[in-house]
C-alpha positions, 0 to 999 in steps of 0.5 A: 967445974971442969978443967980447962982443958975441957971447957976449952973442948966443950961445946958453945951455948947454943944460940937463942932461937931468936934475936932481935937487936933494933929493930926499927919500922915506919910507914909514913909518919907513924914510927911503929917499931921503936928499937926493939930488942928481944931474945926467945931462948931454944926450946921455950914457948913466948908469948907477944901482948900487948894493946892493938897499934903496939907494934905486935904484927910488925915485929913479927912480919920484920922476924919471919921475912914477911917485911924488911926492918928498916934497921936492925937485925934478925937473927934464926938460931945465929942465922942472919935472916936478911943475909941469907933469907931463903936458905932462913926461911926453911927453918921457920913456920908462920901463921901471918896475923890475916893470911891470904891463902890459895883458897882454890884449892883443898885443904888438903891440896893447900896444905901439899902445895905447903909441903912441896914449896918446903922440897918434902919429896911427895911420898913424905908430903902425902902422908904428913897432909894425912896426918895435920888434916887428922890431928887438927879435925880437917880429915872431913873436908880434905877435899873442900875448896879452903874458900868455903871454910869458915874462920877457924877453920881457915885457921886451922889449915893455915897453921897445918902450911906451917907446920907441914916441913917440921920447921925449928921454930914457929911463929903465930899470929892471932893463932886462936882467933876464931878456933872454937875451943875444941880445936883451940884445946887440939892445937894448944896439946899439939904446940906443947909437944911440938915444944917438948920436942925440942921445937921453940913456939913463939904467939901472939895472942890478946887472951892474957889468960892463955898465955900465962896458962901456955908460955913461960917467956912472955914480953909486952909490948905497947908504942913500938917498946918491950916494956918488961921481957923474961919468963912469965913469972919475973914478968908478972911478979905477985900480979896476974898477967893480966893486971900487971899488963894494965899497969905497964901499958895503962889507958884503962879508962871507965864508963862515966860518959855513959849515964844514959846505958845504965837501965832504970826501974822509974 
């Protein structure tokens, strides 16, 4: 241990990439998020899993400035998102679920627009746009209108828009939905390299095997609450992440009432 006078000069431990404290959100009579607390360490690949209607998208929307919480605090690298939304959003890259894009632009134009919107100069924006189109296998469709893209291509060009300004924290809601296996593998490689270079990724997904293989931390959310959070090994214990998820969330039912669906040799 360093001497006391040396310890006094050491820098404070870096704040987490994302800190959620007491987040609440109600829609009419429905409470979608009920006091969520969550700490995402800087440099982690963090998975957020939960059943449909668990509050994942609402939580991520509040964590990225897309939806204001009724109560609670969002800190991004120690900075209060809702006290300085413009400044904090500059270090965020966001891929919302069901994203609406300016789809009358071409893929190249859309990424360029995102780069310029984030304050990049035109030369840097052009170079990064070309790099992203190539990395995401969209170069051949760079001049195609986004409205004519498939669902998977649309997801990839939206990811490119989230990456173009080199954010410190990347928040992706269901990034692999409708994406083909080859593109999904390429995206995983891009994200792994991003984390290895010091970035932080938060990804929501329903695919437990994917989260278990890809992420180093995970949180299980259901009913607007965090049921478990920590490293993947801490959360899953001796079971698979899928088995642990089912144990925590419950609700598994059989098909006893579907006897009519069974085939018969009669």
